[in-house]
C-alpha positions in Angstrom: 3.5 21.3 -64.6 0.2 23.2 -65.1 -1.8 22.1 -68.5 -2.3 25.1 -70.6 -6.0 24.0 -71.0 -6.7 25.0 -67.2 -5.1 28.4 -67.9 -7.7 28.7 -71.0 -10.2 28.2 -69.2 -9.5 30.8 -66.8 -9.1 33.2 -69.2 -13.3 33.1 -69.7 -14.0 33.9 -66.4 -13.7 36.8 -64.0 -12.1 37.3 -60.7 -15.2 37.2 -59.1 -15.6 34.1 -59.8 -12.6 32.7 -59.2 -12.9 33.7 -55.6 -16.0 32.1 -55.3 -14.9 28.8 -56.4 -11.9 29.1 -53.9 -14.7 29.8 -50.8 -16.7 26.7 -52.3 -13.7 24.5 -52.3 -12.6 25.9 -48.8 -9.3 27.6 -49.6 -7.3 30.0 -48.0 -8.5 33.3 -49.1 -5.7 34.7 -51.2 -7.1 38.1 -52.3 -5.0 41.0 -52.9 -6.9 44.7 -53.4 -6.2 48.1 -54.1 -3.6 48.2 -57.1 -4.0 50.8 -59.6 -4.1 48.4 -63.3 -1.9 50.5 -65.7 -2.0 49.2 -69.8 -4.4 46.6 -71.1 -7.8 46.1 -68.6 -10.0 44.6 -70.9 -8.8 40.9 -70.5 -7.8 39.1 -67.4 -4.2 38.6 -66.4 -3.6 34.6 -66.0 -0.3 33.2 -65.8 2.0 31.7 -63.2 3.9 34.0 -61.0 8.1 34.4 -61.1 8.9 35.8 -57.6 11.3 39.0 -56.4 11.9 40.1 -53.2 13.0 43.7 -52.9 14.0 45.3 -50.3 15.9 49.1 -49.2 19.3 48.9 -49.5 21.3 48.0 -46.2 23.1 51.3 -44.1 26.9 52.0 -45.5 26.0 51.2 -49.1 26.6 53.6 -51.8 23.6 55.0 -52.6 25.2 54.4 -56.6 25.8 50.6 -56.0 23.8 48.4 -58.1 22.0 45.5 -56.6 18.6 45.6 -58.2 18.9 42.4 -60.6 15.7 43.8 -62.9 17.1 43.0 -66.4 18.0 38.8 -64.7 14.1 39.1 -64.4 12.7 40.6 -67.5 15.4 38.9 -69.9 16.0 35.5 -68.3 14.0 34.5 -65.3 10.3 35.7 -66.5 9.1 33.3 -69.3 6.6 33.7 -71.9 3.6 33.8 -70.2 4.3 34.3 -66.8 3.7 36.9 -64.5 6.4 38.7 -62.7 5.5 39.8 -58.8 7.7 41.6 -57.4 7.0 41.9 -53.2 8.4 45.2 -51.7 6.5 45.2 -47.8 5.2 48.2 -49.1 7.8 50.3 -50.1 5.9 53.2 -52.2 8.6 56.0 -52.1 10.9 54.5 -54.7 9.8 53.2 -57.6 10.8 49.0 -58.1 9.7 49.0 -62.1 9.2 51.0 -65.0 8.7 51.7 -68.9 11.9 49.9 -69.9 11.6 46.1 -68.1 8.0 46.3 -69.3 9.2 46.5 -73.0 11.3 44.0 -72.2 9.2 41.4 -70.7 6.3 42.3 -73.7 9.1 42.0 -76.4 9.4 38.4 -74.2 5.4 37.2 -74.4 5.4 37.5 -70.6 2.0 38.4 -69.2 2.1 41.0 -66.8 3.8 42.2 -63.8 2.2 42.9 -60.0 4.2 45.0 -57.4 2.8 46.3 -53.9 5.4 48.9 -54.4 5.4 51.7 -56.6 6.5 52.5 -60.3 7.5 55.0 -62.4 7.2 56.0 -66.8 3.3 56.2 -66.0 2.6 57.7 -68.8 4.2 54.8 -71.3 2.9 52.0 -68.9 -0.5 53.8 -69.2 -0.6 53.5 -73.0 1.4 50.1 -73.3 0.1 47.0 -73.9 1.7 45.1 -70.9 -0.4 45.0 -68.1 0.9 46.7 -64.6 -0.7 46.1 -61.5 1.0 49.0 -58.7 0.1 50.5 -55.3 1.6 53.6 -56.0 3.6 56.1 -58.5 7.1 57.4 -57.7 9.3 59.2 -60.5 12.7 57.9 -57.8 14.8 55.2 -59.7 15.4 51.5 -57.7 19.0 51.9 -58.0 19.7 54.6 -55.5 18.0 52.7 -52.4 16.5 49.4 -53.2 18.1 45.7 -53.8 17.2 42.2 -54.9 16.6 40.0 -52.1 15.7 37.0 -53.9 14.3 35.7 -57.6 11.7 32.9 -57.6 11.4 32.2 -54.2 8.6 32.6 -51.9 7.3 35.7 -51.2 3.9 37.4 -49.4 2.1 40.2 -50.4 -0.4 41.4 -47.6 -0.3 38.6 -45.8 -0.9 36.1 -48.8 1.6 34.2 -50.0 3.0 33.6 -53.7 5.0 30.5 -54.7 6.9 30.8 -57.8 4.7 28.8 -60.4 1.3 29.5 -58.5 -1.2 31.0 -60.7 -1.8 34.9 -60.8 -5.4 35.8 -61.8 -6.0 39.8 -62.0 -8.7 42.2 -63.8 -10.3 45.9 -63.0 -11.9 43.9 -59.5 -8.8 42.5 -58.0 -6.1 39.9 -58.0 -6.3 36.4 -57.0 -3.3 33.9 -56.0 -4.3 30.0 -57.4 -1.9 27.8 -55.5 -0.3 25.9 -58.5 -1.6 22.1 -57.1 -5.1 23.6 -57.5 -5.4 25.6 -60.4 -7.3 22.4 -63.0 -9.8 21.9 -60.0 -11.0 25.8 -59.2 -10.4 26.6 -63.1 -13.1 24.1 -63.6 -15.7 25.3 -60.3 -15.0 28.7 -62.0 -15.9 28.2 -65.0 -19.2 26.0 -63.8 -20.1 29.6 -62.0 -19.7 31.4 -65.1 -22.2 29.2 -66.7 -24.0 29.3 -64.0 -24.6 33.0 -64.0 -24.8 33.2 -67.5 -27.8 30.9 -67.5 -29.3 32.9 -64.7 -28.9 36.5 -66.7 -30.7 34.6 -69.1 -34.1 34.8 -67.3 -33.9 38.5 -67.3 -36.2 40.9 -70.2 -33.5 42.1 -72.4 -34.2 45.7 -71.7 -34.1 45.0 -67.9 
Protein backbone atom coordinates (compact mmCIF):
# COMPACT_ATOMS: atom_id res chain seq x y z
CA UNK A 1 0.00 0.00 0.00
CA UNK A 2 1.47 3.33 -1.09
CA UNK A 3 1.21 6.01 1.58
CA UNK A 4 -0.68 9.15 0.42
CA UNK A 5 2.12 11.33 1.82
CA UNK A 6 4.55 9.76 -0.67
CA UNK A 7 2.32 10.74 -3.57
CA UNK A 8 1.84 14.24 -2.13
CA UNK A 9 5.61 14.70 -2.03
CA UNK A 10 5.92 13.64 -5.66
CA UNK A 11 3.34 16.25 -6.65
CA UNK A 12 5.78 18.94 -5.50
CA UNK A 13 8.54 17.96 -7.94
CA UNK A 14 9.09 17.59 -11.69
CA UNK A 15 9.97 14.63 -13.88
CA UNK A 16 13.61 15.71 -13.97
CA UNK A 17 13.85 15.47 -10.19
CA UNK A 18 12.28 12.00 -10.23
CA UNK A 19 14.64 10.87 -12.98
CA UNK A 20 17.67 12.23 -11.11
CA UNK A 21 16.57 10.50 -7.91
CA UNK A 22 16.29 7.15 -9.67
CA UNK A 23 19.70 7.62 -11.29
CA UNK A 24 21.29 8.47 -7.93
CA UNK A 25 19.72 5.35 -6.45
CA UNK A 26 21.06 3.21 -9.29
CA UNK A 27 17.60 2.09 -10.40
CA UNK A 28 16.67 0.97 -13.88
CA UNK A 29 15.89 3.88 -16.18
CA UNK A 30 12.13 3.80 -16.83
CA UNK A 31 11.40 6.90 -18.89
CA UNK A 32 8.68 7.17 -21.53
CA UNK A 33 9.04 9.95 -24.11
CA UNK A 34 7.37 11.27 -27.23
CA UNK A 35 3.81 11.71 -25.95
CA UNK A 36 1.21 14.34 -26.75
CA UNK A 37 -0.31 15.73 -23.56
CA UNK A 38 -3.98 16.68 -23.85
CA UNK A 39 -5.99 18.32 -21.10
CA UNK A 40 -4.58 19.75 -17.87
CA UNK A 41 -0.85 20.37 -18.25
CA UNK A 42 0.06 22.73 -15.41
CA UNK A 43 0.52 20.08 -12.73
CA UNK A 44 2.27 16.72 -12.58
CA UNK A 45 0.29 13.53 -13.00
CA UNK A 46 0.89 11.15 -10.09
CA UNK A 47 -0.93 7.91 -9.34
CA UNK A 48 -0.76 4.11 -9.22
CA UNK A 49 -1.12 2.33 -12.55
CA UNK A 50 -4.16 0.39 -13.69
CA UNK A 51 -2.79 -1.54 -16.64
CA UNK A 52 -4.56 -2.59 -19.83
CA UNK A 53 -3.16 -4.62 -22.73
CA UNK A 54 -4.72 -4.01 -26.14
CA UNK A 55 -4.01 -5.86 -29.39
CA UNK A 56 -5.50 -6.26 -32.83
CA UNK A 57 -8.37 -8.68 -33.29
CA UNK A 58 -7.36 -12.08 -34.56
CA UNK A 59 -8.24 -13.06 -38.11
CA UNK A 60 -11.72 -14.43 -38.66
CA UNK A 61 -13.36 -12.33 -35.93
CA UNK A 62 -16.30 -10.24 -37.08
CA UNK A 63 -15.23 -6.59 -37.10
CA UNK A 64 -18.43 -5.55 -35.30
CA UNK A 65 -17.92 -8.04 -32.44
CA UNK A 66 -17.06 -6.08 -29.31
CA UNK A 67 -13.81 -7.37 -27.81
CA UNK A 68 -12.68 -4.25 -25.98
CA UNK A 69 -13.37 -3.76 -22.27
CA UNK A 70 -12.99 0.00 -21.88
CA UNK A 71 -16.21 0.33 -19.90
CA UNK A 72 -14.93 -2.18 -17.34
CA UNK A 73 -11.81 -0.05 -16.91
CA UNK A 74 -13.44 3.39 -16.75
CA UNK A 75 -16.39 2.28 -14.59
CA UNK A 76 -14.76 -0.24 -12.23
CA UNK A 77 -11.08 -1.14 -12.49
CA UNK A 78 -9.71 2.42 -12.47
CA UNK A 79 -10.04 3.69 -8.91
CA UNK A 80 -9.95 7.35 -7.79
CA UNK A 81 -6.41 8.69 -7.99
CA UNK A 82 -5.17 5.97 -10.34
CA UNK A 83 -3.63 6.33 -13.80
CA UNK A 84 -4.92 4.15 -16.62
CA UNK A 85 -2.02 2.74 -18.68
CA UNK A 86 -3.05 1.25 -22.03
CA UNK A 87 -0.29 -0.66 -23.83
CA UNK A 88 -0.97 -1.36 -27.51
CA UNK A 89 2.47 -2.22 -28.82
CA UNK A 90 2.37 0.99 -30.83
CA UNK A 91 -0.91 0.65 -32.76
CA UNK A 92 -1.38 4.16 -34.15
CA UNK A 93 -4.01 3.81 -36.90
CA UNK A 94 -6.88 2.95 -34.53
CA UNK A 95 -7.88 4.96 -31.44
CA UNK A 96 -7.82 3.02 -28.19
CA UNK A 97 -9.41 5.83 -26.14
CA UNK A 98 -11.70 8.79 -26.51
CA UNK A 99 -13.94 11.42 -24.96
CA UNK A 100 -16.56 9.17 -23.34
CA UNK A 101 -14.14 7.07 -21.33
CA UNK A 102 -12.20 10.16 -20.29
CA UNK A 103 -15.39 11.75 -18.94
CA UNK A 104 -16.32 8.57 -17.08
CA UNK A 105 -12.86 8.39 -15.51
CA UNK A 106 -12.87 12.07 -14.61
CA UNK A 107 -16.25 11.74 -12.91
CA UNK A 108 -14.86 8.94 -10.73
CA UNK A 109 -11.73 10.86 -9.73
CA UNK A 110 -9.26 8.93 -11.88
CA UNK A 111 -6.01 10.90 -12.22
CA UNK A 112 -5.14 10.46 -15.93
CA UNK A 113 -4.48 7.96 -18.71
CA UNK A 114 -1.49 7.17 -20.89
CA UNK A 115 -1.23 5.04 -24.00
CA UNK A 116 1.46 4.24 -26.52
CA UNK A 117 -1.36 4.13 -29.06
CA UNK A 118 -3.78 6.68 -30.50
CA UNK A 119 -6.83 8.54 -29.17
CA UNK A 120 -9.74 10.30 -30.85
CA UNK A 121 -12.07 13.19 -29.95
CA UNK A 122 -8.96 15.33 -29.66
CA UNK A 123 -10.77 18.68 -29.54
CA UNK A 124 -12.78 17.58 -26.50
CA UNK A 125 -9.77 16.04 -24.78
CA UNK A 126 -7.66 19.17 -25.31
CA UNK A 127 -10.29 21.30 -23.63
CA UNK A 128 -11.07 18.88 -20.83
CA UNK A 129 -9.85 18.56 -17.28
CA UNK A 130 -8.75 14.93 -17.63
CA UNK A 131 -5.09 14.58 -18.70
CA UNK A 132 -4.36 12.16 -21.55
CA UNK A 133 -0.91 11.19 -22.79
CA UNK A 134 -0.90 9.55 -26.23
CA UNK A 135 1.34 8.90 -29.20
CA UNK A 136 -1.03 9.71 -32.06
CA UNK A 137 -4.55 10.66 -33.12
CA UNK A 138 -7.02 8.60 -35.17
CA UNK A 139 -10.77 8.89 -35.80
CA UNK A 140 -11.15 5.10 -36.09
CA UNK A 141 -13.12 3.52 -33.24
CA UNK A 142 -11.44 0.69 -31.29
CA UNK A 143 -14.52 -1.54 -31.70
CA UNK A 144 -13.64 -2.39 -35.29
CA UNK A 145 -10.05 -3.53 -34.87
CA UNK A 146 -8.96 -3.97 -31.26
CA UNK A 147 -9.42 -6.39 -28.40
CA UNK A 148 -8.53 -6.21 -24.72
CA UNK A 149 -6.11 -8.96 -23.75
CA UNK A 150 -5.78 -8.20 -20.05
CA UNK A 151 -6.64 -5.76 -17.26
CA UNK A 152 -4.37 -5.22 -14.26
CA UNK A 153 -1.63 -7.54 -15.41
CA UNK A 154 1.96 -6.47 -16.18
CA UNK A 155 2.44 -4.67 -19.50
CA UNK A 156 5.37 -3.12 -21.33
CA UNK A 157 5.76 0.18 -23.15
CA UNK A 158 8.94 0.93 -25.10
CA UNK A 159 10.72 -1.84 -23.23
CA UNK A 160 9.74 -0.35 -19.86
CA UNK A 161 7.77 -2.78 -17.67
CA UNK A 162 4.69 -1.40 -15.91
CA UNK A 163 3.11 -3.46 -13.16
CA UNK A 164 -0.28 -2.72 -11.61
CA UNK A 165 0.35 -0.38 -8.69
CA UNK A 166 3.59 1.10 -10.02
CA UNK A 167 3.36 4.88 -9.76
CA UNK A 168 3.12 6.88 -12.97
CA UNK A 169 4.65 10.36 -12.84
CA UNK A 170 3.99 12.52 -15.89
CA UNK A 171 4.45 16.14 -16.88
CA UNK A 172 5.14 18.12 -20.05
CA UNK A 173 8.73 16.86 -20.14
CA UNK A 174 8.05 13.13 -19.97
CA UNK A 175 6.66 10.17 -18.07
CA UNK A 176 8.48 8.16 -15.41
CA UNK A 177 7.39 4.73 -14.17
CA UNK A 178 8.27 4.41 -10.46
CA UNK A 179 8.41 0.89 -8.99
CA UNK A 180 5.81 0.57 -6.24
CA UNK A 181 8.33 -0.65 -3.66
CA UNK A 182 10.57 2.41 -4.17
CA UNK A 183 8.02 5.23 -4.23
CA UNK A 184 8.78 6.51 -0.71
CA UNK A 185 12.55 6.65 -1.16
CA UNK A 186 12.33 8.13 -4.66
CA UNK A 187 9.83 10.77 -3.58
CA UNK A 188 11.97 11.81 -0.61
CA UNK A 189 15.13 12.07 -2.70
CA UNK A 190 13.39 13.85 -5.58
CA UNK A 191 12.02 16.42 -3.14
CA UNK A 192 15.52 16.93 -1.69
CA UNK A 193 16.90 17.42 -5.19
CA UNK A 194 14.21 20.01 -5.81
CA UNK A 195 15.20 21.83 -2.62
CA UNK A 196 18.86 21.81 -3.66
CA UNK A 197 17.94 23.35 -7.02
CA UNK A 198 15.74 25.98 -5.38
CA UNK A 199 18.58 26.94 -3.03
CA UNK A 200 21.03 27.17 -5.94
CA UNK A 201 18.56 29.26 -7.95
CA UNK A 202 18.31 31.80 -5.15
CA UNK A 203 22.03 32.55 -5.49
CA UNK A 204 21.43 34.21 -8.87
CA UNK A 205 20.54 37.93 -9.13
CA UNK A 206 16.80 38.45 -9.43
CA UNK A 207 17.01 39.92 -12.95
CA UNK A 208 19.60 37.55 -14.40
